[in-house]
PAZAPA-4460 file (N, C-alpha, C; in steps of 0.05 Angstrom, whole numbers, plus 32768, in hexadecimal, padded with zeros to 4 digits):
% residues 123
    n_x    n_y    n_z   ca_x   ca_y   ca_z    c_x    c_y    c_z   seq   type   mol
   7DC2   7F9D   8241   7DC9   7FB3   8232   7DB3   7FC4   8222     1      M     A
   7DA3   7FB1   8218   7D8B   7FBD   8209   7D79   7FCB   8219     2      I     A
   7D73   7FBE   822F   7D61   7FCD   8240   7D6B   7FE5   824C     3      S     A
   7D86   7FE7   8251   7D94   8003   825B   7D98   8013   8242     4      K     A
   7D94   800E   822C   7D97   801F   8212   7DB3   8027   8210     5      K     A
   7DC8   8017   821B   7DE4   801E   8218   7DF4   8008   821D     6      R     A
   7E0B   8009   820F   7E21   7FF1   8214   7E33   7FED   81FF     7      G     A
   7E47   7FE2   8208   7E60   7FDD   81F4   7E67   7FC0   81F2     8      K     A
   7E68   7FB3   81DB   7E76   7F99   81D7   7E8D   7F9E   81C8     9      V     A
   7EA0   7F8D   81D0   7EBE   7F8C   81C5   7EC1   7F6F   81BD    10      I     A
   7EC3   7F67   81A5   7EC8   7F4D   819B   7EE8   7F4D   8196    11      N     A
   7EF2   7F35   819C   7F0E   7F33   8192   7F13   7F23   8178    12      I     A
   7F15   7F30   8162   7F1D   7F2A   8148   7F38   7F20   8147    13      C     A
   7F43   7F27   8131   7F5C   7F20   8128   7F65   7F2D   8110    14      S     A
   7F80   7F30   810B   7F88   7F36   80EE   7F7C   7F20   80DA    15      L     A
   7F79   7F0B   80E6   7F72   7EF5   80D7   7F53   7EF6   80D0    16      M     A
   7F49   7F0D   80D6   7F2C   7F14   80D0   7F2B   7F1E   80B4    17      S     A
   7F43   7F29   80AB   7F48   7F35   8091   7F5B   7F26   807D    18      E     A
   7F6E   7F19   808E   7F83   7F09   807A   7F84   7EED   8083    19      L     A
   7F94   7EDF   8073   7F9A   7EC0   807B   7FB6   7EB8   8077    20      S     A
   7FBD   7EA4   807E   7FD6   7E98   8071   7FD4   7E7A   8074    21      R     A
   7FE3   7E68   8066   7FE2   7E4B   8063   7FDF   7E42   8081    22      P     A
   7FCD   7E2F   8083   7FC8   7E21   809C   7FB9   7E2B   80B0    23      M     A
   7FA9   7E45   80A8   7F99   7E53   80BF   7F7D   7E56   80B5    24      T     A
   7F72   7E46   80A2   7F57   7E46   8099   7F42   7E48   80AC    25      G     A
   7F43   7E36   80BB   7F2F   7E33   80D3   7F2E   7E4C   80E2    26      A     A
   7F44   7E55   80EE   7F46   7E6B   80FE   7F3F   7E84   80EE    27      Y     A
   7F47   7E87   80D5   7F3E   7E9E   80C6   7F22   7EA1   80BF    28      A     A
   7F17   7E89   80BC   7EFA   7E86   80B8   7EEA   7E90   80D0    29      A     A
   7EF5   7E85   80E9   7EE4   7E91   8101   7EE8   7EAB   8109    30      A     A
   7F01   7EB4   8101   7F04   7ED1   8107   7EF8   7EE2   80F2    31      K     A
   7EF4   7ED9   80DB   7EE3   7EE7   80C5   7EC6   7EE9   80CE    32      G     A
   7EBB   7ED2   80D9   7EA0   7ECF   80DF   7E9D   7EE4   80F7    33      G     A
   7EAE   7EE5   810A   7EAB   7EF8   8120   7EAB   7F15   8114    34      L     A
   7EBB   7F1A   8100   7EBB   7F35   80F6   7E9D   7F3A   80EE    35      K     A
   7E8E   7F28   80DC   7E77   7F2F   80D3   7E61   7F2E   80EA    36      M     A
   7E66   7F20   8100   7E54   7F1E   8116   7E55   7F3D   8123    37      L     A
   7E6E   7F43   8123   7E72   7F61   8133   7E61   7F76   8122    38      T     A
   7E62   7F73   8104   7E54   7F87   80F7   7E35   7F85   80FA    39      R     A
   7E2D   7F6A   80F8   7E12   7F67   80F9   7E04   7F6D   8114    40      A     A
   7E12   7F69   8129   7E0B   7F71   8143   7E0B   7F90   8147    41      M     A
   7E1C   7F9D   8139   7E1E   7FB9   8138   7E06   7FC3   812E    42      A     A
   7DFD   7FB8   8116   7DE8   7FC2   8106   7DCD   7FBB   8118    43      A     A
   7DCC   7FA8   8122   7DB4   7FA2   8133   7DB0   7FB0   814D    44      E     A
   7DC8   7FB5   815A   7DC6   7FBF   8175   7DC7   7FDB   8179    45      W     A
   7DD1   7FE8   8160   7DD8   8006   8164   7DBC   8015   816A    46      A     A
   7DA4   800D   815E   7D8D   801E   8169   7D87   801C   8188    47      P     A
   7D92   800A   8197   7D91   8004   81B1   7DA7   8012   81C0    48      H     A
   7DB6   8023   81B3   7DCF   8030   81C1   7DE7   8020   81C9    49      G     A
   7DEB   800A   81B8   7E00   7FF8   81B9   7E12   7FF6   81A9    50      I     A
   7E2F   7FFB   81AD   7E41   7FFA   8196   7E4D   7FE0   8199    51      Q     A
   7E55   7FD4   8182   7E62   7FBA   8182   7E78   7FBE   8170    52      V     A
   7E90   7FBC   817A   7EA7   7FC0   816B   7EB8   7FA3   8172    53      N     A
   7ED3   7FA5   8166   7EE4   7F8F   816D   7F00   7F9D   816A    54      A     A
   7F12   7F89   8179   7F32   7F8F   8173   7F3C   7F7A   8165    55      I     A
   7F4F   7F7D   8151   7F58   7F6A   8140   7F78   7F6A   8145    56      G     A
   7F81   7F5B   8157   7F9C   7F5B   815D   7FAD   7F4E   8145    57      P     A
   7FC4   7F56   8140   7FD6   7F48   812E   7FE5   7F34   813B    58      G     A
   7FFD   7F33   8135   800D   7F1F   8145   801A   7F26   8161    59      Y     A
   8010   7F1C   8174   8018   7F21   818E   8028   7F09   8199    60      F     A
   803E   7F13   81A8   804F   7F00   81B7   803F   7EF6   81D2    61      A     A
   8037   7EDD   81D0   8023   7ED2   81E9   802F   7EB4   81EB    62      T     A
   8022   7EAA   8200   8028   7E8C   8207   8020   7E7A   81ED    63      E     A
   800B   7E84   81E1   7FFB   7E71   81CF   800E   7E74   81B2    64      L     A
   801B   7E8F   81AF   8029   7E92   8194   8048   7E8D   8197    65      T     A
   8050   7E84   81B3   806D   7E7D   81B5   807C   7E6B   81A0    66      R     A
   806C   7E56   8198   8079   7E47   8185   8080   7E59   8169    67      P     A
   806E   7E6D   815D   8073   7E7D   814B   8088   7E8E   814E    68      L     A
   8089   7E9C   8169   809E   7EAC   816E   80BB   7EA3   816E    69      V     A
   80B9   7E85   8175   80D5   7E79   8178   80DA   7E6C   815E    70      E     A
   80CC   7E6E   814B   80D0   7E63   8130   80DF   7E78   8121    71      N     A
   80FB   7E77   811C   810C   7E8E   8113   8100   7E97   80F6    72      P     A
   80F8   7E83   80E3   80F0   7E8B   80CC   80D4   7E9F   80CE    73      E     A
   80C0   7E95   80DC   80A4   7EA6   80E1   80AD   7EBA   80F2    74      F     A
   80BB   7EBC   8104   80C3   7ED4   8118   80CF   7EE9   8103    75      N     A
   80E2   7EE0   80F3   80EF   7EF7   80E0   80D8   7F01   80CA    76      Q     A
   80C5   7EED   80C2   80B3   7EF6   80B1   80A2   7F0D   80BD    77      W     A
   8098   7F07   80D5   8088   7F1A   80E6   8096   7F35   80E4    78      I     A
   80B0   7F37   80EF   80BC   7F4D   80F7   80C2   7F5D   80DA    79      Q     A
   80C8   7F4D   80C3   80CD   7F5C   80AB   80B3   7F68   80A2    80      K     A
   809B   7F5A   80A4   8083   7F63   8099   8073   7F79   80A6    81      R     A
   807A   7F77   80BF   8068   7F8A   80D3   8078   7FA3   80D4    82      T     A
   806C   7FBC   80CB   8078   7FD5   80CD   8088   7FDA   80E6    83      P     A
   807A   7FD4   80FA   8086   7FD8   8118   80A3   7FC9   811B    84      A     A
   80A5   7FB2   810E   80BC   7FA4   810D   80BC   7F8E   8124    85      G     A
   80A5   7F87   8131   80A4   7F76   8146   808B   7F6C   814E    86      R     A
   8089   7F59   8160   8071   7F4B   8169   8060   7F61   817F    87      W     A
   8047   7F5F   817E   803A   7F70   8194   803C   7F63   81AD    88      G     A
   8037   7F76   81C0   8036   7F6C   81DE   801A   7F6E   81E7    89      K     A
   8011   7F5D   81F5   7FF6   7F59   81FA   7FEB   7F74   8209    90      P     A
   7FF9   7F82   8219   7FF5   7F9A   8225   7FEC   7FB0   8213    91      E     A
   7FF5   7FAC   81F9   7FF1   7FBE   81E4   7FD6   7FC0   81DB    92      E     A
   7FC3   7FAB   81E0   7FA9   7FAB   81DB   7F98   7FBD   81EC    93      L     A
   7FA4   7FC4   8206   7F93   7FD1   8217   7F85   7FE8   820F    94      V     A
   7F96   7FFD   8202   7F8E   8016   81F9   7F75   800F   81E6    95      G     A
   7F76   7FFD   81D2   7F5E   7FFA   81BF   7F46   7FF1   81CF    96      A     A
   7F49   7FE0   81E4   7F2E   7FD8   81F2   7F27   7FEF   8204    97      A     A
   7F39   8002   8210   7F2E   8019   821F   7F22   802A   820E    98      V     A
   7F2C   8030   81F5   7F20   8040   81E1   7F03   8039   81DA    99      F     A
   7EFD   8021   81D3   7EE8   8015   81CA   7ED3   8010   81DE   100      L     A
   7EDB   8011   81F8   7ECA   800D   8210   7EC3   8029   8217   101      A     A
   7ECE   8040   8215   7EC7   8057   821C   7EB7   8066   820A   102      S     A
   7EAC   8081   8218   7E9D   8091   820A   7EA9   809F   81F3   103      A     A
   7EC4   809B   81EE   7ED0   80A6   81D8   7ECA   809B   81BE   104      A     A
   7EC3   8080   81C2   7EB8   8070   81AB   7E98   8070   81A5   105      S     A
   7E8A   8081   81AE   7E6E   8080   81AE   7E61   807D   8193   106      E     A
   7E6F   808C   8180   7E67   808C   8164   7E76   8076   8153   107      Y     A
   7E87   8066   815F   7E96   804F   814F   7E83   8036   8153   108      V     A
   7E7B   8029   813C   7E6D   8011   813D   7E71   7FFC   8128   109      N     A
   7E72   7FE8   812E   7E77   7FD3   8117   7E95   7FD4   810E   110      G     A
   7EAA   7FDA   811B   7EBF   7FDE   8113   7ED7   7FCB   811E   111      Q     A
   7EEB   7FC5   8110   7F00   7FB5   811E   7F19   7FC8   8120   112      I     A
   7F20   7FCC   8134   7F3B   7FDB   813D   7F52   7FC9   813B   113      L     A
   7F62   7FC9   8125   7F7A   7FB7   8123   7F90   7FC0   8135   114      Y     A
   7F9D   7FB1   8144   7FAF   7FB8   8152   7FC7   7FA2   814D   115      V     A
   7FD7   7FAB   8135   7FEA   7F98   8127   8004   7FA4   811F   116      D     A
   800E   7FB8   812A   8026   7FC1   8121   8029   7FCB   8105   117      G     A
   8011   7FD0   80FA   8010   7FD5   80DB   800F   7FC1   80C4   118      G     A
   8010   7FA9   80D1   8012   7F93   80C0   7FFA   7F91   80AB   119      L     A
   7FE3   7F97   80B6   7FCB   7F9A   80A0   7FCF   7FAF   808A   120      S     A
   7FE1   7FBE   808E   7FE4   7FD9   807A   7FF4   7FD1   8064   121      S     A
   8009   7FBA   806B   801E   7FB1   8056   8018   7F9A   8048   122      T     A
   8003   7F89   8051   8000   7F6E   8043   7FEA   7F71   802E   123      I     A
***
């Protein structure tokens, strides 16, 4: 990318890049570190025409989160706290990825685009 003087890097952060909850310390630390790596890479690589951004998913219903989705107490908490009132669907991340990979984001650099149904706005 540096030799071509252009490129896009999209890291996958998390809502946990900003927030945490009990029992998520290691995950939150890793995602917080990735947030700062995204910013550092953006600062270092911008002079080479490279944008580095990230997507920060909130709570998405996937195979890995199935135990949380099936936990009535946690599921209810997510639905009550998320303004959208539901879990995200993986396909709802596509638009953010397309935007960050496209020319439409040429002047966007070092940012995390949170796709979280509004959860980060309310906590």
